[in-house]
C-alpha positions as CSV (number, residue, x, y, z in Angstrom):
1,M,-10.8,-16.7,-3.9
2,P,-8.0,-18.9,-5.3
3,V,-6.8,-21.8,-3.3
4,A,-3.1,-21.9,-2.4
5,E,-1.1,-24.8,-3.9
6,G,0.9,-27.3,-1.8
7,K,1.0,-26.7,1.9
8,T,-1.6,-24.2,3.0
9,F,-1.7,-21.6,5.7
10,N,-4.8,-19.7,6.8
11,F,-4.9,-16.1,5.7
12,E,-7.5,-13.4,6.0
13,N,-9.5,-11.5,3.4
14,E,-9.2,-7.8,2.6
15,D,-11.8,-6.9,5.2
16,S,-9.1,-7.4,7.8
17,I,-7.1,-4.3,6.5
18,R,-7.5,-1.7,9.2
19,T,-8.1,1.6,7.4
20,D,-9.4,2.9,10.7
21,F,-5.8,2.9,11.9
22,L,-4.9,5.7,9.5
23,E,-4.8,9.1,11.1
24,S,-3.9,12.5,9.8
25,F,-3.3,16.0,11.1
26,D,-3.8,19.5,9.7
27,Y,-1.1,21.0,7.5
28,D,-1.1,24.7,6.4
29,G,2.6,25.0,5.3
30,K,4.0,25.7,1.8
31,P,3.5,23.0,-0.9
32,Q,6.1,20.3,-0.6
33,R,6.6,16.7,-1.8
34,I,6.6,14.3,1.1
35,K,8.2,10.9,0.8
36,Y,7.9,7.9,3.1
37,E,9.5,4.5,2.5
38,T,9.5,1.2,4.3
39,D,10.8,-2.2,3.4
40,E,8.8,-3.9,6.1
41,F,5.5,-4.4,4.2
42,S,4.2,-7.9,4.0
43,A,1.0,-9.6,2.9
44,V,0.2,-13.1,1.7
45,C,-0.1,-14.2,-1.9
46,P,-3.5,-15.8,-2.2
47,F,-2.3,-18.1,-5.0
48,S,0.7,-19.7,-3.2
49,G,-0.1,-18.8,0.4
50,L,3.4,-17.6,0.8
51,P,4.4,-14.2,2.2
52,D,4.9,-11.3,-0.2
53,I,7.5,-8.8,1.1
54,A,7.8,-5.3,-0.4
55,R,9.4,-2.0,-0.2
56,V,6.6,0.6,-0.2
57,T,7.2,4.2,-1.2
58,I,4.6,6.9,-0.7
59,E,5.1,10.3,-2.2
60,Y,2.5,13.0,-1.9
61,I,1.9,16.7,-2.0
62,P,-0.5,17.6,0.8
63,C,-3.5,19.7,0.4
64,S,-4.4,20.2,4.0
65,R,-3.6,16.9,5.8
66,I,-0.4,15.0,6.7
67,I,-0.4,11.3,7.6
68,E,0.6,10.3,11.1
69,L,3.5,7.9,10.8
70,K,2.7,5.5,13.7
71,S,-0.8,5.1,12.3
72,L,0.7,4.3,8.9
73,K,2.9,1.6,10.4
74,Y,-0.1,0.0,12.2
75,Y,-2.1,0.2,8.9
76,F,0.7,-1.6,7.1
77,I,1.0,-4.3,9.8
78,S,-2.7,-5.0,9.3
79,Y,-1.9,-6.5,5.9
80,R,0.5,-9.1,7.4
81,N,-2.0,-12.0,7.3
82,V,-4.2,-10.8,4.4
83,G,-4.4,-12.7,1.1
84,I,-4.1,-10.0,-1.6
85,Y,-2.3,-9.9,-4.9
86,Q,0.6,-7.5,-5.3
87,E,-1.2,-5.3,-7.7
88,A,-4.3,-5.2,-5.7
89,A,-2.3,-4.3,-2.5
90,T,-0.7,-1.3,-4.3
91,S,-4.1,-0.1,-5.5
92,R,-5.7,-0.6,-2.1
93,I,-2.9,1.4,-0.4
94,Y,-3.3,4.2,-2.9
95,S,-7.1,4.3,-2.3
96,D,-6.9,4.2,1.4
97,I,-4.3,6.9,1.7
98,E,-6.0,9.1,-0.9
99,K,-9.2,8.9,1.1
100,C,-7.4,9.7,4.3
101,L,-5.5,12.7,3.0
102,E,-7.2,14.0,-0.2
103,P,-3.7,15.2,-1.3
104,E,-2.9,17.4,-4.3
105,F,-0.8,14.5,-5.7
106,L,-0.2,10.9,-4.5
107,S,2.1,8.2,-5.7
108,I,2.4,4.6,-4.4
109,T,5.2,2.4,-5.5
110,T,5.7,-1.2,-4.3
111,V,8.8,-3.2,-5.2
112,Y,8.3,-6.9,-4.2
113,N,11.1,-9.2,-3.3
114,I,12.2,-11.3,-6.3
115,R,10.2,-14.5,-6.7
116,G,10.9,-17.1,-9.3
117,G,13.6,-14.8,-10.8
118,I,11.0,-12.0,-11.4
119,L,11.1,-8.6,-9.8
120,A,7.7,-7.0,-9.5
121,T,7.2,-3.3,-9.3
122,C,3.8,-1.7,-9.1
123,V,3.1,2.0,-9.4
124,I,-0.1,4.0,-9.2
125,D,-0.3,7.8,-8.9
126,S,-2.8,10.6,-9.2
127,N,-2.4,10.8,-13.0
128,I,-2.7,7.1,-13.6
129,A,-5.7,6.9,-11.3
130,K,-7.4,9.7,-13.3
131,G,-6.6,7.9,-16.6
132,I,-3.8,10.3,-17.6
133,Y,-1.0,8.1,-18.9
134,K,2.3,9.9,-19.4
């Protein structure tokens, strides 16, 4: 794992992400696209040791399960002290939610606060994860 430059703060590894917090419940309604957004996501950049703050957008079409929102909030909070790169966090969120819900379609978008004049946006969806690039 890389070592932060300058002043350092202790941060945890990805094993501290609490996927066990994620809960879901049955859904038997008509197909619909569900969208959740939060701008309260934070993790730690393992290179600089500084916090990475992002807006996370989750969009999905449920198959038979819906995510329970309080559990999603707790899951996101478990990232707060984890050293993880932005792209890896986006991928991890996708994998964890996909495993929890097994939806028809899933998209995760993270838009990180500007750092060094660069705005970073990461997107992964069901098509990209399957290698279908459109």
